[in-house]
C-alpha positions as MATLAB code, in Angstrom:
seq = 'MSLFAPAGMDHLLPDPKNIAQWAHQVVWTDRMLETLLNNQVKGGKWHALFDKVYSELNLFDSACKVLDKKGAAGVDRQTVSDFAEQELREIQLLHEELREGRYRPSPVRRVWIPKPGSQDLRPLGIPTVRDRVVQTALVHVIEPILDHTFHERSFGFRRGRGCHDALRVVEEKLAAGYVYVVDADLKGYFDSIPKDRLLAMVNEQISDRRVLSLIKNYLDQSIMEELRTWTPESGVPQGAVLSPVLSNLYLNPLDHQMAESGFEMVRYADDFVILCRSQAEAEAALAMVRTWVEGAGLILHPEKTHIVDSREKSFSFLGYSFRGKYIFPRKKSHEKFIARIRELTPRKSGQSLTVTIQKINQMTRGWFGYFRHCYWPAYKGYDGLIRRRLRCQLLKRHRLNPNRQSRTQRWPNAYFTMQGLWSLQDAFIRFAQSCSY';
ca = [
    -166.363  -68.461  -19.728;
    -165.135  -69.853  -16.744;
    -162.014  -67.872  -15.375;
    -160.547  -71.506  -13.989;
    -161.331  -73.552  -17.354;
    -158.568  -75.934  -18.313;
    -155.811  -74.263  -20.750;
    -152.999  -75.622  -22.104;
    -151.669  -78.932  -20.927;
    -154.403  -79.060  -18.415;
    -156.358  -81.623  -21.110;
    -153.158  -84.183  -20.708;
    -153.728  -84.618  -16.992;
    -154.676  -88.086  -16.049;
    -158.940  -88.386  -15.676;
    -159.279  -88.228  -12.009;
    -162.512  -91.023  -12.867;
    -160.295  -93.426  -14.818;
    -158.350  -94.910  -11.710;
    -156.507  -97.125  -14.535;
    -154.882  -94.303  -15.842;
    -152.769  -93.685  -12.678;
    -152.960  -97.029  -10.717;
    -149.028  -98.189   -9.993;
    -148.886 -101.072  -12.891;
    -146.642 -102.829  -10.394;
    -149.071 -103.427   -8.200;
    -152.067 -103.214  -10.082;
    -153.000 -105.717  -12.767;
    -155.842 -105.466  -15.455;
    -157.881 -107.951  -13.460;
    -157.435 -106.526  -10.171;
    -158.526 -102.983  -11.751;
    -161.783 -104.476  -13.553;
    -162.329 -105.987   -9.940;
    -162.191 -102.920   -8.432;
    -163.584 -100.614  -11.278;
    -166.621 -103.040  -11.396;
    -167.059 -103.412   -7.295;
    -166.536 -107.290   -7.772;
    -164.556 -108.097   -4.783;
    -165.775 -110.443   -2.934;
    -167.388 -109.490    0.177;
    -166.743 -105.910   -0.419;
    -162.932 -106.445    1.031;
    -159.827 -106.962   -0.722;
    -157.034 -109.305    1.229;
    -153.721 -110.396    0.412;
    -152.560 -107.303   -0.329;
    -149.294 -107.510    1.655;
    -147.071 -109.484   -0.570;
    -147.732 -106.377   -2.902;
    -146.365 -104.115   -0.727;
    -143.054 -105.775    0.190;
    -142.640 -106.573   -3.731;
    -139.103 -105.731   -4.506;
    -140.074 -104.013   -7.574;
    -142.785 -101.615   -5.795;
    -140.043 -100.838   -3.045;
    -137.647 -100.160   -5.923;
    -140.253  -97.642   -7.776;
    -140.918  -96.302   -3.830;
    -137.600  -95.578   -3.559;
    -136.835  -93.946   -6.532;
    -139.684  -91.442   -5.695;
    -138.746  -90.249   -2.479;
    -135.437  -90.115   -3.442;
    -136.513  -87.728   -6.175;
    -138.188  -85.711   -3.459;
    -134.929  -85.096   -1.751;
    -136.279  -84.772    1.544;
    -134.422  -84.209    5.258;
    -133.476  -86.705    7.077;
    -135.285  -88.526    9.889;
    -134.580  -89.245   13.117;
    -131.845  -91.766   12.189;
    -130.340  -89.078   10.491;
    -129.853  -91.353    7.240;
    -130.405  -88.546    4.348;
    -131.642  -89.373    0.607;
    -128.010  -89.623   -0.503;
    -126.860  -92.150    2.222;
    -129.754  -94.078    1.266;
    -129.082  -94.049   -2.415;
    -125.472  -95.137   -1.767;
    -126.591  -98.632   -0.439;
    -129.913  -98.446   -2.093;
    -130.248 -101.995   -3.804;
    -129.111 -103.582   -0.133;
    -131.831 -100.896    1.735;
    -134.445 -102.591   -0.250;
    -133.804 -106.284    0.041;
    -133.486 -105.240    3.872;
    -137.346 -103.583    3.868;
    -138.231 -106.619    1.860;
    -136.869 -109.321    4.020;
    -137.884 -107.305    7.476;
    -141.459 -106.641    5.909;
    -142.131 -110.429    4.632;
    -141.024 -111.666    7.801;
    -143.016 -109.441   10.282;
    -139.735 -107.621   11.561;
    -140.206 -104.402   10.492;
    -141.212 -101.336   12.900;
    -141.355  -98.301   11.770;
    -139.049  -95.161   13.677;
    -140.182  -92.182   15.724;
    -141.426  -89.209   13.507;
    -139.091  -86.300   13.625;
    -141.191  -83.171   14.622;
    -140.268  -79.747   13.160;
    -142.371  -76.611   12.849;
    -142.787  -74.731    9.847;
    -144.396  -71.208    9.044;
    -148.388  -71.252    8.001;
    -148.549  -69.820    4.623;
    -149.745  -66.071    4.888;
    -149.240  -66.410    8.799;
    -146.911  -65.863   11.751;
    -148.585  -68.937   12.968;
    -146.101  -72.590   12.993;
    -147.619  -75.430   12.001;
    -146.068  -78.625   13.200;
    -144.804  -80.931   10.310;
    -143.250  -84.672   10.928;
    -140.417  -86.232    8.985;
    -140.417  -89.838    8.800;
    -137.039  -91.726    8.307;
    -135.949  -92.434    4.461;
    -136.511  -95.956    5.175;
    -140.275  -95.304    6.538;
    -140.970  -93.403    3.746;
    -140.373  -95.697    1.040;
    -142.335  -98.244    2.666;
    -145.210  -95.777    3.426;
    -144.757  -95.154   -0.569;
    -145.255  -98.883   -1.389;
    -148.041  -99.241    0.954;
    -150.102  -96.036   -0.756;
    -149.229  -97.577   -4.116;
    -151.329 -100.475   -3.110;
    -154.243  -98.775   -1.248;
    -155.119  -95.659   -2.265;
    -156.610  -96.746   -5.628;
    -158.642  -98.805   -3.158;
    -160.111  -95.969   -1.023;
    -159.691  -92.961   -3.685;
    -163.148  -95.632   -5.829;
    -165.377  -94.528   -3.085;
    -164.315  -91.015   -2.829;
    -166.827  -88.164   -3.762;
    -166.172  -86.206   -6.915;
    -166.372  -82.837   -4.912;
    -163.292  -84.381   -3.117;
    -160.188  -82.652   -5.171;
    -157.347  -82.424   -2.480;
    -154.113  -84.798   -2.845;
    -156.159  -86.889   -5.817;
    -154.589  -88.067   -9.134;
    -155.738  -85.619  -12.052;
    -156.940  -83.202   -9.359;
    -155.828  -79.751   -8.176;
    -156.755  -76.376   -6.510;
    -157.894  -74.744   -9.856;
    -160.715  -77.606  -10.392;
    -162.050  -77.126   -6.611;
    -161.932  -73.381   -7.435;
    -163.562  -73.582  -11.329;
    -166.783  -75.401   -8.835;
    -166.899  -72.474   -6.823;
    -166.910  -69.910   -9.619;
    -169.868  -71.759  -11.343;
    -171.819  -72.327   -8.539;
    -171.711  -68.967   -7.512;
    -172.325  -67.560  -11.068;
    -175.574  -70.111  -10.996;
    -177.024  -68.161   -7.946;
    -175.173  -70.096   -4.795;
    -174.397  -67.010   -3.448;
    -175.122  -67.701    0.318;
    -171.710  -69.435    1.387;
    -170.678  -71.598    4.187;
    -167.361  -71.334    5.276;
    -165.609  -73.947    7.506;
    -162.610  -74.482    9.175;
    -161.817  -77.518   10.891;
    -159.351  -77.067   13.916;
    -156.255  -78.726   14.124;
    -158.060  -81.551   11.558;
    -154.712  -84.030   10.750;
    -154.070  -83.763   14.645;
    -157.747  -84.960   15.893;
    -158.975  -87.538   13.722;
    -159.666  -90.605   15.868;
    -156.993  -93.290   15.239;
    -159.583  -96.203   15.922;
    -162.317  -94.878   13.928;
    -160.088  -94.029   11.033;
    -158.347  -97.669   11.507;
    -162.147  -99.284   11.344;
    -162.761  -97.093    7.916;
    -160.143  -98.629    6.568;
    -160.846 -102.347    7.670;
    -164.524 -101.734    5.529;
    -162.674 -102.110    2.568;
    -159.235 -104.030    3.127;
    -159.186 -107.159    5.367;
    -155.539 -108.028    4.852;
    -155.003 -108.060    8.862;
    -150.852 -107.399    7.868;
    -151.797 -104.210    5.921;
    -154.003 -102.943    8.538;
    -151.278 -103.797   11.148;
    -148.835 -101.695    9.276;
    -151.208  -99.046    9.035;
    -151.616  -98.901   12.639;
    -148.284  -99.147   13.149;
    -148.001  -95.761   11.686;
    -150.898  -94.039   13.038;
    -148.956  -95.037   16.505;
    -145.455  -93.572   15.436;
    -144.347  -91.993   18.425;
    -143.136  -88.035   17.807;
    -139.604  -87.436   18.793;
    -138.651  -83.378   19.261;
    -135.537  -82.579   20.503;
    -134.811  -84.301   23.564;
    -138.681  -85.511   24.513;
    -140.507  -88.393   22.699;
    -144.234  -89.234   23.104;
    -146.867  -91.344   20.717;
    -150.158  -88.705   20.237;
    -153.364  -90.139   20.959;
    -155.067  -89.013   18.137;
    -154.477  -87.592   14.654;
    -152.291  -88.945   11.443;
    -148.893  -86.603   11.186;
    -148.457  -84.172    9.090;
    -146.003  -84.773    6.060;
    -146.211  -88.623    6.247;
    -146.837  -90.124    3.010;
    -149.905  -92.153    3.946;
    -151.485  -89.476    5.786;
    -153.518  -87.843    2.065;
    -155.445  -90.457    1.688;
    -155.916  -91.295    4.983;
    -157.435  -87.984    5.600;
    -159.478  -87.814    2.825;
    -161.068  -90.896    3.731;
    -162.207  -89.730    7.034;
    -164.243  -86.849    5.496;
    -165.788  -89.202    2.755;
    -168.746  -89.734    4.400;
    -169.347  -85.934    5.333;
    -168.577  -85.430    1.377;
    -171.628  -88.071    0.170;
    -173.989  -87.045    3.076;
    -173.728  -83.681    1.796;
    -174.405  -83.971   -1.420;
    -176.996  -86.732   -0.795;
    -178.698  -83.692    1.237;
    -178.849  -81.673   -2.032;
    -175.958  -79.414   -0.686;
    -173.162  -78.097   -2.954;
    -169.779  -79.166   -1.270;
    -166.210  -78.246   -2.340;
    -163.857  -79.851   -0.371;
    -159.935  -80.003   -1.043;
    -158.032  -81.595    2.080;
    -159.647  -79.977    5.238;
    -160.697  -77.038    3.704;
    -164.393  -76.764    2.290;
    -167.081  -74.458    1.747;
    -170.776  -75.175    0.866;
    -172.806  -72.789   -1.598;
    -176.319  -72.285   -1.160;
    -179.138  -70.306   -2.733;
    -180.454  -68.699    0.465;
    -179.872  -68.156    4.122;
    -181.998  -70.790    5.102;
    -180.272  -73.262    3.074;
    -176.796  -72.253    4.439;
    -177.987  -72.366    7.797;
    -179.425  -75.689    7.429;
    -176.075  -77.102    5.412;
    -174.087  -75.385    8.549;
    -176.387  -77.142   11.330;
    -175.577  -80.524    9.234;
    -171.811  -79.982    9.186;
    -171.868  -79.116   13.086;
    -173.825  -82.363   13.789;
    -171.325  -84.502   11.599;
    -168.296  -82.804   12.603;
    -169.440  -83.488   16.759;
    -170.101  -87.158   16.032;
    -166.840  -87.819   13.712;
    -164.427  -86.577   16.862;
    -163.871  -83.459   15.253;
    -163.766  -79.524   16.018;
    -165.327  -76.524   13.814;
    -163.356  -73.603   14.536;
    -165.905  -71.302   16.212;
    -164.304  -68.215   14.855;
    -163.431  -69.414   11.291;
    -166.529  -71.063   10.159;
    -169.455  -68.619    9.515;
    -171.967  -68.144    6.420;
    -171.336  -65.016    4.052;
    -173.408  -63.772    1.574;
    -170.746  -63.332   -1.043;
    -172.522  -60.328   -2.773;
    -171.805  -58.540    0.233;
    -168.938  -59.904    1.561;
    -165.840  -61.747    0.475;
    -164.860  -65.286    1.725;
    -161.529  -67.078    0.603;
    -160.797  -70.556   -0.192;
    -157.506  -71.889   -1.436;
    -155.479  -68.731   -1.512;
    -158.331  -67.075   -3.513;
    -161.184  -64.243   -2.687;
    -164.839  -64.101   -3.695;
    -166.663  -61.500   -3.969;
    -169.651  -60.765   -6.306;
    -168.231  -61.420   -9.991;
    -164.731  -60.585   -8.580;
    -162.040  -62.803   -7.683;
    -158.632  -61.780   -6.229;
    -155.983  -63.539   -4.187;
    -157.190  -63.247   -0.845;
    -155.510  -60.727    1.479;
    -152.639  -63.046    2.932;
    -151.558  -64.239   -0.258;
    -151.266  -60.624   -1.594;
    -149.308  -59.634    2.087;
    -147.099  -62.600    1.475;
    -146.492  -61.417   -2.417;
    -145.464  -57.749   -1.077;
    -143.224  -59.310    1.996;
    -141.383  -61.935   -0.694;
    -140.484  -58.884   -3.467;
    -139.306  -56.736   -0.515;
    -137.113  -59.450    0.652;
    -135.830  -60.131   -2.779;
    -134.921  -56.407   -3.312;
    -133.382  -54.746   -0.582;
    -131.814  -51.093   -0.994;
    -128.079  -52.771   -0.128;
    -127.359  -55.416   -1.983;
    -124.486  -57.442   -2.895;
    -126.146  -59.268   -6.014;
    -125.799  -57.895   -9.366;
    -129.314  -56.677  -10.997;
    -129.403  -59.845  -13.275;
    -129.335  -62.091  -10.435;
    -131.907  -60.155   -8.586;
    -134.144  -59.897  -11.976;
    -133.575  -63.729  -11.766;
    -134.893  -64.925   -8.290;
    -138.002  -62.155   -8.845;
    -138.744  -63.883  -12.027;
    -138.952  -67.383  -10.399;
    -141.085  -66.105   -7.797;
    -143.668  -63.802  -10.010;
    -143.918  -66.762  -12.155;
    -144.597  -69.391  -10.086;
    -147.125  -67.114   -7.998;
    -148.782  -65.809  -11.390;
    -148.879  -69.708  -12.296;
    -151.413  -70.124   -9.384;
    -153.095  -66.793   -9.501;
    -153.644  -66.188  -13.063;
    -157.452  -66.960  -12.809;
    -157.773  -63.645  -11.055;
    -159.508  -60.929  -13.036;
    -158.128  -58.184  -11.336;
    -156.390  -54.862  -11.953;
    -153.157  -54.921   -9.790;
    -150.905  -56.493  -11.883;
    -149.899  -53.493  -13.224;
    -149.056  -52.470   -9.626;
    -147.460  -55.295   -8.590;
    -144.917  -54.408  -11.397;
    -144.612  -50.998  -10.517;
    -143.293  -51.715   -6.910;
    -140.650  -54.247   -8.410;
    -139.368  -51.377  -10.940;
    -139.415  -49.240   -7.757;
    -137.798  -51.025   -5.529;
    -135.210  -52.265   -8.153;
    -134.610  -48.298   -9.080;
    -134.063  -47.632   -5.262;
    -131.166  -50.458   -5.299;
    -129.493  -48.796   -8.467;
    -129.901  -45.233   -6.079;
    -128.268  -46.424   -3.815;
    -125.630  -48.647   -5.399;
    -124.884  -45.601   -7.530;
    -124.952  -43.202   -4.874;
    -127.687  -40.740   -6.739;
    -130.027  -38.232   -5.349;
    -133.349  -40.250   -4.770;
    -135.648  -37.947   -7.295;
    -138.410  -39.686   -8.170;
    -138.529  -38.184  -12.132;
    -134.588  -38.340  -12.582;
    -134.971  -42.196  -11.259;
    -137.646  -42.753  -13.620;
    -135.754  -40.751  -16.538;
    -132.464  -42.822  -15.851;
    -133.667  -46.001  -15.619;
    -137.466  -46.414  -17.635;
    -139.450  -49.300  -17.655;
    -138.095  -50.571  -20.985;
    -134.813  -50.386  -19.256;
    -136.032  -53.528  -16.889;
    -137.623  -55.174  -19.780;
    -134.255  -55.051  -21.552;
    -132.465  -56.816  -18.623;
    -135.077  -59.813  -18.747;
    -137.778  -58.583  -15.945;
    -141.171  -60.448  -16.576;
    -144.188  -58.378  -16.467;
    -146.936  -59.851  -14.479;
    -149.467  -57.397  -16.567;
    -148.068  -58.614  -19.987;
    -148.502  -62.184  -18.831;
    -152.144  -61.628  -17.679;
    -153.046  -59.956  -20.791;
    -151.115  -63.078  -23.053;
    -153.233  -65.540  -20.442;
    -156.888  -63.772  -21.134;
    -156.481  -63.132  -24.596;
    -155.740  -66.973  -25.006;
    -158.662  -67.939  -23.275;
    -161.009  -65.211  -24.795;
    -162.491  -63.022  -22.090;
];
């Protein structure tokens, strides 16, 4: 049985093959959906879509989504609270500006955030609240059209799909003997997508000039960082509502080419692996990827792209490491967990034990929610680490001698259980039993 088999409420998620389940009803009528799903659009291109973008009802629903996410303010410093106070007026203004052709996106505010599991930073673009509302309305219109052409092995940023679905395919292929893995990495993918080629790909399916012009305006948005403003020659801004669907579109031809050539490729956004039965097959797959990537104006990372025999060496994908029959959190995920526990349990702390345990539980529940599929013996070790850190806090607080035996006797494991500490090991046992491993 697959470790990543759906469990619990997973069966209630939208069927990714049934666009009718998630297409925005304000935009997509039954007749439009029937035309899309049966590939009956005249000339193969959609037109007369722009009025659906500036529909006040679409803009209102889009504003609700943006306000619910409570993101940061853009270059105009308007917060979601500011927008909410004037919501009806803001929506009316956006409606009129779009309809009359007066709407222009503002520059994107750039900030730098840590990369998960790394000390490196990556750029994040923050559009204004108004621009996020319009982008969301635009996505409501174009996403079903573009998603309808996406390959089933593309899992990132798509309705009814997620990391565990991609990981399940990887696990199944490894078990079936596809043990030679092309572990590929696109260098600076989001920032290197050629804008003209991307817009041409959108034009292959959508002919509405005003929709294409709006997309082009977003691709040509300038970036503001501190006192400097410039317009990138390539790329889609990370953090923009529109970027996920456009980034998937640009790699869609690679998905189809690899599948048509008989290769088992699994992709989540710009992260993908190709699973093969032999070294020769893996080399052929990598050569094909190199050719396609070069022709698409992208770059494969020379140090992070390689072929791995998973029986002898591990490879990482979406935070997990695979080696032989073993699946476990990759090294960076493990180190990030340890660092976070240490951050939550400093020896000198002004917080009560109850508050500390609440914060730890929140962190470990979220971590386990993603990594619960590991068949891995370290949960007990994690639990022990957390209890040791808490005992050190208590020793410091009560000014006691740090003798290991005495502190364990004074605060046994059962004591922390009574205080509400959530156990990773117990959670994994319950999860494993529910899955009948």
